[in-house]
MMTF fields as JSON, N, C-alpha, C and O atoms, coordinates in Angstrom:
{
  "mmtfVersion": "1.0.0",
  "mmtfProducer": "UNKNOWN",
  "numBonds": 451,
  "numAtoms": 452,
  "numGroups": 113,
  "numChains": 1,
  "numModels": 1,
  "chainsPerModel": [1],
  "groupsPerChain": [113],
  "chainIdList": ["A"],
  "bondAtomList": [4, 2, 8, 6, 12, 10, 16, 14, 20, 18, 24, 22, 28, 26, 32, 30, 36, 34, 40, 38, 44, 42, 48, 46, 52, 50, 56, 54, 60, 58, 64, 62, 68, 66, 72, 70, 76, 74, 80, 78, 84, 82, 88, 86, 92, 90, 96, 94, 100, 98, 104, 102, 108, 106, 112, 110, 116, 114, 120, 118, 124, 122, 128, 126, 132, 130, 136, 134, 140, 138, 144, 142, 148, 146, 152, 150, 156, 154, 160, 158, 164, 162, 168, 166, 172, 170, 176, 174, 180, 178, 184, 182, 188, 186, 192, 190, 196, 194, 200, 198, 204, 202, 208, 206, 212, 210, 216, 214, 220, 218, 224, 222, 228, 226, 232, 230, 236, 234, 240, 238, 244, 242, 248, 246, 252, 250, 256, 254, 260, 258, 264, 262, 268, 266, 272, 270, 276, 274, 280, 278, 284, 282, 288, 286, 292, 290, 296, 294, 300, 298, 304, 302, 308, 306, 312, 310, 316, 314, 320, 318, 324, 322, 328, 326, 332, 330, 336, 334, 340, 338, 344, 342, 348, 346, 352, 350, 356, 354, 360, 358, 364, 362, 368, 366, 372, 370, 376, 374, 380, 378, 384, 382, 388, 386, 392, 390, 396, 394, 400, 398, 404, 402, 408, 406, 412, 410, 416, 414, 420, 418, 424, 422, 428, 426, 432, 430, 436, 434, 440, 438, 444, 442, 448, 446],
  "bondOrderList": [1, 1, 1, 1, 1, 1, 1, 1, 1, 1, 1, 1, 1, 1, 1, 1, 1, 1, 1, 1, 1, 1, 1, 1, 1, 1, 1, 1, 1, 1, 1, 1, 1, 1, 1, 1, 1, 1, 1, 1, 1, 1, 1, 1, 1, 1, 1, 1, 1, 1, 1, 1, 1, 1, 1, 1, 1, 1, 1, 1, 1, 1, 1, 1, 1, 1, 1, 1, 1, 1, 1, 1, 1, 1, 1, 1, 1, 1, 1, 1, 1, 1, 1, 1, 1, 1, 1, 1, 1, 1, 1, 1, 1, 1, 1, 1, 1, 1, 1, 1, 1, 1, 1, 1, 1, 1, 1, 1, 1, 1, 1, 1],
  "groupList": [{"groupName": "MET", "atomNameList": ["N", "CA", "C", "O"], "elementList": ["N", "C", "C", "O"], "formalChargeList": [0, 0, 0, 0], "bondAtomList": [1, 0, 2, 1, 3, 2], "bondOrderList": [1, 1, 2], "singleLetterCode": "M", "chemCompType": "L-PEPTIDE LINKING"}, {"groupName": "ASN", "atomNameList": ["N", "CA", "C", "O"], "elementList": ["N", "C", "C", "O"], "formalChargeList": [0, 0, 0, 0], "bondAtomList": [1, 0, 2, 1, 3, 2], "bondOrderList": [1, 1, 2], "singleLetterCode": "N", "chemCompType": "L-PEPTIDE LINKING"}, {"groupName": "PHE", "atomNameList": ["N", "CA", "C", "O"], "elementList": ["N", "C", "C", "O"], "formalChargeList": [0, 0, 0, 0], "bondAtomList": [1, 0, 2, 1, 3, 2], "bondOrderList": [1, 1, 2], "singleLetterCode": "F", "chemCompType": "L-PEPTIDE LINKING"}, {"groupName": "GLU", "atomNameList": ["N", "CA", "C", "O"], "elementList": ["N", "C", "C", "O"], "formalChargeList": [0, 0, 0, 0], "bondAtomList": [1, 0, 2, 1, 3, 2], "bondOrderList": [1, 1, 2], "singleLetterCode": "E", "chemCompType": "L-PEPTIDE LINKING"}, {"groupName": "TYR", "atomNameList": ["N", "CA", "C", "O"], "elementList": ["N", "C", "C", "O"], "formalChargeList": [0, 0, 0, 0], "bondAtomList": [1, 0, 2, 1, 3, 2], "bondOrderList": [1, 1, 2], "singleLetterCode": "Y", "chemCompType": "L-PEPTIDE LINKING"}, {"groupName": "THR", "atomNameList": ["N", "CA", "C", "O"], "elementList": ["N", "C", "C", "O"], "formalChargeList": [0, 0, 0, 0], "bondAtomList": [1, 0, 2, 1, 3, 2], "bondOrderList": [1, 1, 2], "singleLetterCode": "T", "chemCompType": "L-PEPTIDE LINKING"}, {"groupName": "GLY", "atomNameList": ["N", "CA", "C", "O"], "elementList": ["N", "C", "C", "O"], "formalChargeList": [0, 0, 0, 0], "bondAtomList": [1, 0, 2, 1, 3, 2], "bondOrderList": [1, 1, 2], "singleLetterCode": "G", "chemCompType": "PEPTIDE LINKING"}, {"groupName": "ILE", "atomNameList": ["N", "CA", "C", "O"], "elementList": ["N", "C", "C", "O"], "formalChargeList": [0, 0, 0, 0], "bondAtomList": [1, 0, 2, 1, 3, 2], "bondOrderList": [1, 1, 2], "singleLetterCode": "I", "chemCompType": "L-PEPTIDE LINKING"}, {"groupName": "VAL", "atomNameList": ["N", "CA", "C", "O"], "elementList": ["N", "C", "C", "O"], "formalChargeList": [0, 0, 0, 0], "bondAtomList": [1, 0, 2, 1, 3, 2], "bondOrderList": [1, 1, 2], "singleLetterCode": "V", "chemCompType": "L-PEPTIDE LINKING"}, {"groupName": "PRO", "atomNameList": ["N", "CA", "C", "O"], "elementList": ["N", "C", "C", "O"], "formalChargeList": [0, 0, 0, 0], "bondAtomList": [1, 0, 2, 1, 3, 2], "bondOrderList": [1, 1, 2], "singleLetterCode": "P", "chemCompType": "L-PEPTIDE LINKING"}, {"groupName": "LEU", "atomNameList": ["N", "CA", "C", "O"], "elementList": ["N", "C", "C", "O"], "formalChargeList": [0, 0, 0, 0], "bondAtomList": [1, 0, 2, 1, 3, 2], "bondOrderList": [1, 1, 2], "singleLetterCode": "L", "chemCompType": "L-PEPTIDE LINKING"}, {"groupName": "ARG", "atomNameList": ["N", "CA", "C", "O"], "elementList": ["N", "C", "C", "O"], "formalChargeList": [0, 0, 0, 0], "bondAtomList": [1, 0, 2, 1, 3, 2], "bondOrderList": [1, 1, 2], "singleLetterCode": "R", "chemCompType": "L-PEPTIDE LINKING"}, {"groupName": "ASP", "atomNameList": ["N", "CA", "C", "O"], "elementList": ["N", "C", "C", "O"], "formalChargeList": [0, 0, 0, 0], "bondAtomList": [1, 0, 2, 1, 3, 2], "bondOrderList": [1, 1, 2], "singleLetterCode": "D", "chemCompType": "L-PEPTIDE LINKING"}, {"groupName": "ALA", "atomNameList": ["N", "CA", "C", "O"], "elementList": ["N", "C", "C", "O"], "formalChargeList": [0, 0, 0, 0], "bondAtomList": [1, 0, 2, 1, 3, 2], "bondOrderList": [1, 1, 2], "singleLetterCode": "A", "chemCompType": "L-PEPTIDE LINKING"}, {"groupName": "SER", "atomNameList": ["N", "CA", "C", "O"], "elementList": ["N", "C", "C", "O"], "formalChargeList": [0, 0, 0, 0], "bondAtomList": [1, 0, 2, 1, 3, 2], "bondOrderList": [1, 1, 2], "singleLetterCode": "S", "chemCompType": "L-PEPTIDE LINKING"}, {"groupName": "LYS", "atomNameList": ["N", "CA", "C", "O"], "elementList": ["N", "C", "C", "O"], "formalChargeList": [0, 0, 0, 0], "bondAtomList": [1, 0, 2, 1, 3, 2], "bondOrderList": [1, 1, 2], "singleLetterCode": "K", "chemCompType": "L-PEPTIDE LINKING"}, {"groupName": "GLN", "atomNameList": ["N", "CA", "C", "O"], "elementList": ["N", "C", "C", "O"], "formalChargeList": [0, 0, 0, 0], "bondAtomList": [1, 0, 2, 1, 3, 2], "bondOrderList": [1, 1, 2], "singleLetterCode": "Q", "chemCompType": "L-PEPTIDE LINKING"}, {"groupName": "HIS", "atomNameList": ["N", "CA", "C", "O"], "elementList": ["N", "C", "C", "O"], "formalChargeList": [0, 0, 0, 0], "bondAtomList": [1, 0, 2, 1, 3, 2], "bondOrderList": [1, 1, 2], "singleLetterCode": "H", "chemCompType": "L-PEPTIDE LINKING"}, {"groupName": "CYS", "atomNameList": ["N", "CA", "C", "O"], "elementList": ["N", "C", "C", "O"], "formalChargeList": [0, 0, 0, 0], "bondAtomList": [1, 0, 2, 1, 3, 2], "bondOrderList": [1, 1, 2], "singleLetterCode": "C", "chemCompType": "L-PEPTIDE LINKING"}],
  "groupTypeList": [0, 1, 2, 3, 0, 4, 5, 3, 1, 6, 7, 3, 7, 8, 8, 9, 10, 8, 11, 11, 10, 12, 13, 14, 8, 13, 10, 7, 2, 15, 16, 16, 8, 10, 14, 8, 7, 3, 16, 12, 15, 15, 1, 8, 10, 10, 10, 12, 2, 14, 17, 8, 12, 2, 7, 12, 14, 14, 18, 10, 6, 13, 10, 8, 14, 7, 10, 15, 5, 10, 1, 6, 11, 6, 3, 10, 13, 10, 18, 14, 10, 1, 6, 1, 7, 16, 14, 0, 2, 15, 10, 5, 11, 0, 12, 11, 7, 2, 13, 7, 6, 13, 12, 11, 3, 13, 13, 10, 15, 0, 10, 5, 17],
  "groupIdList": [1, 2, 3, 4, 5, 6, 7, 8, 9, 10, 11, 12, 13, 14, 15, 16, 17, 18, 19, 20, 21, 22, 23, 24, 25, 26, 27, 28, 29, 30, 31, 32, 33, 34, 35, 36, 37, 38, 39, 40, 41, 42, 43, 44, 45, 46, 47, 48, 49, 50, 51, 52, 53, 54, 55, 56, 57, 58, 59, 60, 61, 62, 63, 64, 65, 66, 67, 68, 69, 70, 71, 72, 73, 74, 75, 76, 77, 78, 79, 80, 81, 82, 83, 84, 85, 86, 87, 88, 89, 90, 91, 92, 93, 94, 95, 96, 97, 98, 99, 100, 101, 102, 103, 104, 105, 106, 107, 108, 109, 110, 111, 112, 113],
  "secStructList": [7, 7, 7, 3, 3, 3, 3, 1, 1, 1, 7, 3, 3, 3, 3, 7, 7, 7, 1, 5, 7, 1, 6, 6, 6, 2, 2, 2, 2, 2, 2, 2, 2, 2, 2, 2, 2, 2, 2, 2, 7, 7, 7, 3, 3, 3, 3, 3, 7, 1, 1, 7, 7, 5, 7, 7, 2, 2, 2, 2, 2, 2, 2, 2, 2, 2, 2, 2, 2, 6, 6, 6, 6, 7, 3, 3, 3, 3, 3, 7, 7, 7, 2, 2, 2, 2, 2, 2, 2, 2, 2, 6, 6, 2, 2, 2, 2, 1, 7, 7, 7, 1, 1, 2, 2, 2, 2, 2, 2, 2, 2, 7, 7],
  "xCoordList": [7.308, 5.959, 4.922, 4.926, 3.525, 2.45, 1.834, 1.683, 1.528, 0.286, -0.301, 0.288, -2.098, -2.637, -2.155, -1.685, -2.346, -2.318, -2.852, -2.507, -4.037, -4.554, -4.931, -4.771, -5.215, -5.653, -7.398, -8.025, -7.732, -9.197, -9.223, -8.823, -9.953, -9.915, -8.523, -8.637, -7.265, -6.245, -5.518, -4.95, -5.673, -5.426, -4.886, -5.484, -3.332, -2.812, -3.259, -2.888, -3.987, -4.416, -3.344, -3.108, -2.512, -1.917, -2.554, -2.896, -2.6, -3.209, -2.287, -2.727, -1.489, -0.612, -1.28, -1.855, -0.976, -0.999, -1.093, -1.854, -0.112, 0.007, -0.372, -0.661, -0.287, -0.516, -0.093, -0.84, 1.002, 2.031, 2.965, 3.589, 2.969, 4.242, 4.583, 3.827, 6.268, 6.912, 8.358, 8.314, 9.574, 11.048, 11.381, 12.516, 10.651, 10.678, 10.436, 11.489, 9.282, 9.031, 8.964, 8.489, 9.429, 9.095, 10.266, 9.7, 11.566, 12.168, 12.099, 12.54, 11.186, 10.458, 9.239, 8.788, 8.849, 7.336, 7.676, 6.988, 8.52, 8.897, 9.334, 8.856, 10.603, 10.82, 10.075, 10.251, 8.958, 7.944, 7.124, 6.845, 6.88, 6.035, 6.365, 5.546, 8.158, 8.843, 9.088, 9.074, 9.378, 9.084, 8.367, 8.468, 6.927, 5.593, 5.419, 4.968, 5.918, 6.044, 7.174, 7.18, 7.875, 9.039, 8.916, 9.192, 8.48, 8.336, 7.045, 6.838, 6.38, 4.83, 4.637, 4.044, 5.355, 5.411, 3.672, 2.82, 3.748, 2.452, 2.692, 3.832, 1.226, 1.763, 0.31, 0.122, -0.252, -2.06, -1.778, -1.881, -1.406, -1.126, -2.41, -2.808, -2.782, -3.852, -2.911, -2.865, -2.54, -2.545, -3.423, -3.774, -3.684, -5.249, -4.701, -3.746, -4.902, -4.473, -5.824, -6.043, -6.192, -7.527, -7.161, -7.75, -5.967, -5.107, -4.508, -4.474, -4.035, -2.998, -3.263, -3.998, -3.092, -3.405, -2.389, -2.689, -1.075, 0.335, 0.949, 1.098, 1.358, 2.504, 3.198, 2.621, 4.739, 5.737, 6.264, 5.913, 6.995, 7.688, 8.912, 9.255, 9.401, 9.967, 8.949, 9.262, 7.384, 6.69, 6.112, 5.667, 6.311, 5.944, 6.956, 6.687, 8.499, 9.25, 9.613, 10.492, 8.825, 8.634, 7.899, 8.185, 7.045, 5.428, 6.046, 6.302, 6.548, 7.258, 7.783, 7.435, 9.096, 10.029, 9.03, 9.114, 8.156, 7.289, 6.466, 6.237, 6.026, 5.328, 5.879, 5.329, 7.512, 8.649, 8.881, 8.976, 8.913, 9.526, 7.931, 8.022, 6.999, 5.709, 5.478, 4.355, 5.972, 5.814, 6.353, 7.231, 5.579, 5.563, 5.196, 5.146, 5.051, 4.77, 3.848, 3.785, 2.913, 2.052, 1.313, 1.474, 0.362, -0.684, -0.663, -0.669, -0.628, -0.587, -1.94, -2.207, -2.633, -3.335, -3.347, -2.668, -4.133, -4.212, -5.599, -6.121, -6.096, -6.913, -7.87, -7.429, -8.71, -8.715, -7.862, -7.578, -7.704, -6.503, -7.552, -8.625, -6.825, -8.309, -7.495, -6.643, -8.123, -7.996, -6.748, -6.395, -5.952, -4.78, -3.741, -2.874, -4.013, -2.52, -3.532, -2.744, -4.994, -5.004, -4.922, -4.952, -4.824, -3.777, -2.549, -1.949, -2.214, -0.509, -0.3, 0.612, -1.179, -0.897, -1.184, -0.5, -2.337, -2.584, -1.254, -0.775, -0.778, 0.068, 1.5, 2.305, 1.632, 2.765, 2.662, 3.506, 0.95, 0.919, 0.895, 0.661, 1.041, 1.201, -0.293, -0.41, -1.137, -2.191, -2.482, -3.609, -1.823, -1.454, -0.894, -1.27, 0.189, 1.195, -0.087, -0.358, -0.737, -1.183, -2.279, -3.206, -2.611, -4.265, -4.622, -4.032, -6.025, -6.271, -7.913, -8.547, -8.379, -9.682, -10.287, -9.737, -11.459, -12.035, -12.373, -12.765, -12.202, -12.535, -11.861, -11.336, -11.928, -11.762, -11.974, -11.291, -13.113, -14.055, -14.041, -14.182, -13.838, -13.351, -12.258, -12.34, -10.846, -9.738, -9.907, -9.185, -10.801, -10.794, -11.099, -10.263, -12.255, -12.82, -11.594, -11.283, -11.216, -9.841, -9.123, -9.036, -8.31, -7.654, -8.388, -7.801, -9.575, -10.4, -10.599, -11.68, -10.263, -10.977, -11.411, -11.96],
  "yCoordList": [12.448, 11.924, 11.825, 11.11, 13.041, 12.246, 11.232, 11.004, 10.702, 9.408, 9.37, 9.464, 9.155, 8.346, 6.697, 6.045, 6.028, 5.035, 4.328, 4.653, 3.002, 2.736, 1.24, 0.696, 0.915, -0.516, -0.659, -0.165, -1.724, -2.173, -3.399, -3.799, -4.29, -5.573, -6.545, -7.579, -6.124, -6.172, -6.485, -7.536, -5.262, -4.541, -3.689, -3.195, -3.395, -2.189, -1.257, -1.504, -0.345, 0.682, 1.625, 2.37, 1.906, 2.789, 4.128, 3.686, 4.96, 6.343, 7.46, 8.59, 7.411, 8.464, 9.704, 10.042, 10.146, 11.838, 12.696, 13.662, 12.362, 13.075, 12.409, 11.23, 13.968, 13.546, 13.043, 12.392, 13.122, 12.076, 11.523, 12.066, 10.182, 9.132, 9.132, 8.699, 9.757, 10.01, 9.513, 9.04, 9.606, 9.479, 10.466, 10.317, 11.549, 12.97, 12.172, 12.132, 10.918, 10.756, 9.078, 8.596, 8.271, 6.681, 6.334, 5.614, 6.421, 6.23, 5.957, 4.984, 7.527, 7.778, 6.926, 6.513, 6.732, 6.117, 4.485, 3.9, 3.944, 2.705, 2.366, 1.456, 3.541, 3.471, 3.18, 2.297, 4.187, 4.219, 2.908, 2.445, 2.533, 1.294, 0.302, -0.335, -0.269, -1.266, -1.069, -2.025, 0.477, 0.074, 0.062, -0.131, 0.165, -0.52, -1.747, -2.124, -2.526, -3.805, -4.529, -5.506, -3.9, -4.271, -3.953, -4.711, -2.772, -2.685, -2.852, -3.317, -2.628, -3.013, -4.362, -4.743, -5.431, -6.711, -7.032, -7.802, -5.834, -6.092, -7.168, -7.447, -8.069, -8.842, -8.9, -9.758, -8.074, -7.085, -5.998, -5.171, -5.824, -4.563, -4.114, -4.718, -2.938, -2.115, -0.316, 0.69, -0.441, 0.848, 1.719, 2.028, 2.009, 3.434, 4.343, 4.933, 4.755, 5.129, 6.706, 7.449, 6.636, 7.881, 8.975, 9.912, 8.89, 10.682, 10.803, 11.92, 9.815, 10.217, 10.127, 9.14, 10.706, 11.075, 10.885, 11.088, 10.414, 10.088, 9.153, 9.104, 8.364, 7.383, 6.915, 6.859, 6.55, 6.689, 5.281, 4.663, 4.675, 3.506, 3.23, 2.148, 4.864, 4.691, 3.86, 2.982, 4.701, 3.973, 2.454, 1.635, 2.482, 0.623, -0.013, -1.157, 0.428, -0.28, -0.271, -1.018, 0.787, 0.614, -0.626, -1.552, -0.546, -1.267, -2.269, -2.565, -3.222, -4.619, -4.856, -5.894, -4.065, -4.033, -4.523, -5.562, -3.728, -3.593, -5.133, -5.615, -5.88, -6.666, -8.41, -9.488, -7.833, -8.934, -9.033, -10.091, -8.259, -8.027, -8.888, -9.7, -8.542, -9.854, -11.04, -11.485, -11.655, -12.221, -13.427, -13.286, -14.304, -15.533, -15.076, -16.034, -14.379, -13.901, -12.964, -12.4, -12.705, -11.722, -11.325, -11.771, -10.373, -10.206, -8.684, -7.995, -8.135, -6.649, -6.502, -7.325, -5.666, -4.98, -3.486, -2.794, -2.958, -1.308, -1.952, -3.066, 0.049, 0.338, 1.882, 2.785, 2.197, 3.226, 3.854, 5.032, 3.245, 3.626, 4.157, 3.631, 5.971, 6.392, 5.535, 4.648, 6.181, 5.765, 5.474, 4.368, 6.653, 6.819, 5.633, 4.932, 5.692, 4.908, 2.99, 2.046, 2.622, 1.697, 1.322, 0.122, 2.26, 2.343, 1.896, 1.532, 2.02, 2.089, 0.685, 0.083, -0.09, -1.273, -2.129, -3.152, -1.977, -3.099, -2.437, -3.392, -1.426, -1.71, -2.247, -2.822, -1.863, -3.252, -4.638, -5.48, -4.646, -6.02, -6.057, -7.206, -5.257, -5.34, -5.756, -5.914, -5.844, -5.551, -7.185, -7.392, -8.311, -9.603, -9.858, -10.73, -8.874, -9.299, -8.948, -9.876, -7.701, -6.767, -7.178, -7.148, -7.678, -7.761, -6.159, -5.331, -5.825, -4.491, -4.821, -5.703, -3.22, -3.523, -1.967, -0.888, -2.22, -1.178, -0.085, 1.008, -0.407, 0.642, -0.014, -1.127, 0.695, -0.115, -1.155, -1.8, -1.161, -1.95, -3.875, -5.077, -3.203, -4.13, -5.197, -6.422, -4.064, -4.829, -5.482, -6.394, -4.94, -5.486, -6.552, -7.395, -7.067, -8.234, -9.343, -10.345, -8.966, -9.821, -10.011, -11.195, -9.005, -9.644, -10.284, -11.298, -10.059, -11.151, -11.678, -11.208, -12.67, -13.953, -14.939, -16.0],
  "zCoordList": [5.359, 4.838, 5.799, 6.802, 5.195, 6.479, 5.707, 4.507, 6.769, 6.785, 8.08, 9.157, 7.773, 8.961, 9.239, 8.307, 10.79, 10.545, 12.104, 13.24, 11.552, 12.822, 12.533, 11.44, 13.147, 13.23, 13.854, 14.792, 12.613, 12.557, 12.093, 11.0, 13.4, 13.458, 13.16, 12.502, 13.686, 13.614, 12.231, 11.932, 11.404, 9.868, 10.705, 11.661, 10.29, 10.332, 8.909, 7.761, 9.262, 7.886, 7.51, 8.461, 6.348, 6.45, 5.105, 4.008, 5.246, 4.367, 3.844, 4.053, 3.416, 2.781, 2.208, 1.174, 3.222, 3.076, 2.153, 2.208, 0.931, -0.258, -1.387, -1.593, -2.508, -3.639, -4.501, -5.231, -4.715, -5.261, -4.37, -3.459, -4.83, -4.258, -5.231, -6.101, -5.682, -6.847, -6.183, -5.047, -6.835, -6.39, -5.405, -4.952, -4.878, -3.722, -2.948, -2.313, -2.164, -1.471, -1.33, -0.302, -2.338, -2.27, -1.314, -0.491, -0.936, -0.622, 1.164, 1.777, 1.871, 2.822, 2.866, 3.935, 2.021, 2.116, 2.438, 3.275, 1.893, 1.791, 3.358, 4.035, 3.878, 5.221, 6.231, 7.07, 6.113, 6.786, 6.904, 8.01, 6.164, 5.919, 6.447, 7.109, 6.248, 6.853, 8.274, 9.049, 8.766, 10.503, 10.74, 11.952, 10.397, 10.655, 11.092, 12.173, 9.923, 10.246, 11.033, 11.782, 10.696, 11.903, 13.31, 14.239, 13.391, 14.945, 15.365, 16.486, 14.831, 15.262, 15.57, 16.579, 14.326, 14.216, 13.885, 14.328, 12.728, 11.92, 11.032, 10.659, 10.511, 9.542, 8.278, 7.416, 8.486, 7.527, 7.446, 8.352, 6.435, 5.887, 4.693, 3.697, 5.231, 4.214, 3.738, 4.447, 2.883, 1.833, 1.494, 0.355, 2.217, 1.691, 0.641, 1.145, -0.727, -1.586, -1.852, -2.809, -0.991, -1.341, -1.547, -2.085, -1.04, -0.791, -2.093, -2.609, -2.691, -3.815, -4.94, -4.992, -6.383, -7.112, -8.524, -9.7, -7.932, -8.694, -8.185, -6.964, -8.877, -8.258, -9.671, -10.757, -9.372, -10.514, -10.447, -9.442, -11.261, -11.179, -9.671, -9.195, -9.164, -7.719, -6.456, -5.651, -6.745, -5.877, -5.996, -5.192, -7.21, -7.44, -7.022, -6.657, -6.897, -6.292, -5.074, -4.644, -4.194, -2.679, -2.508, -1.749, -3.2, -3.155, -2.983, -1.816, -4.154, -4.015, -3.287, -2.725, -2.676, -1.205, -0.233, 0.422, -0.218, 1.081, 1.246, 2.355, -0.193, -0.507, -0.308, -0.083, -0.582, -0.359, 1.438, 2.06, 1.77, 2.934, 3.812, 4.733, 3.366, 4.432, 3.29, 3.529, 2.303, 1.442, 2.93, 3.782, 2.739, 3.545, 5.081, 5.853, 5.402, 6.906, 7.2, 8.293, 6.017, 5.849, 4.827, 3.692, 5.166, 3.548, 3.621, 4.642, 1.866, 1.797, 1.005, 0.13, 1.243, -0.033, -0.152, 0.607, -1.122, -1.571, -1.647, -1.608, -1.848, -1.952, -2.251, -1.54, -2.882, -3.324, -4.63, -4.846, -5.035, -6.624, -7.4, -7.693, -7.884, -9.019, -10.147, -10.089, -11.134, -12.586, -13.064, -13.474, -13.002, -13.331, -12.653, -13.175, -11.882, -11.344, -11.415, -11.483, -11.397, -11.316, -13.002, -13.272, -14.096, -15.384, -15.616, -16.628, -14.167, -14.285, -13.885, -14.452, -12.771, -12.103, -13.122, -13.118, -14.373, -15.228, -16.438, -17.048, -16.757, -17.939, -17.555, -18.287, -16.016, -15.511, -15.094, -14.787, -15.192, -14.554, -13.373, -12.999, -12.439, -11.19, -10.314, -9.099, -11.161, -10.708, -10.666, -10.216, -10.986, -10.936, -9.606, -8.823, -9.41, -8.249, -6.915, -6.152, -6.751, -5.891, -5.403, -6.212, -4.045, -3.981, -3.942, -3.248, -5.091, -4.732, -4.923, -5.503, -3.841, -3.537, -3.798, -3.578, -4.281, -5.188, -4.178, -4.586, -2.514, -1.922, -0.359, -0.384, 0.817, 1.668, 2.498, 3.295, 2.108, 3.057, 1.593, 1.816, 0.536, -0.01, 0.167, 0.264, 0.183, 0.692, 2.372, 2.775, 3.077, 4.295, 3.954, 4.278, 3.232, 2.807, 2.513, 3.156, 1.705, 1.054, 1.978, 2.307, 2.795, 4.1, 5.101, 5.479, 5.744, 6.788, 5.992, 5.638, 5.093, 3.825, 4.931, 4.633]
}
């Protein structure tokens, strides 16, 4: 799975470059993000969904796993969720679990409080 990755103000930003994060790529997505956390010892992570149009429950599970990995030793925020993805997060109440910024700037502010 293709993604962009870079660091801004000590925050690792990961941008998936796929339109769909579903069961066909969820495991790879999770493994790649966990690899960034473990290998680079990153503890503040921003996932930018600006290129993603759709996620399914497999992706939600991957995100929960990533959040659990960071729990107690780091922070995770999401940003740039489109309307459909925002609705899914609200419906599943995941919007109460994840820090979600409307855009990258808002999410970066959440992480650098």
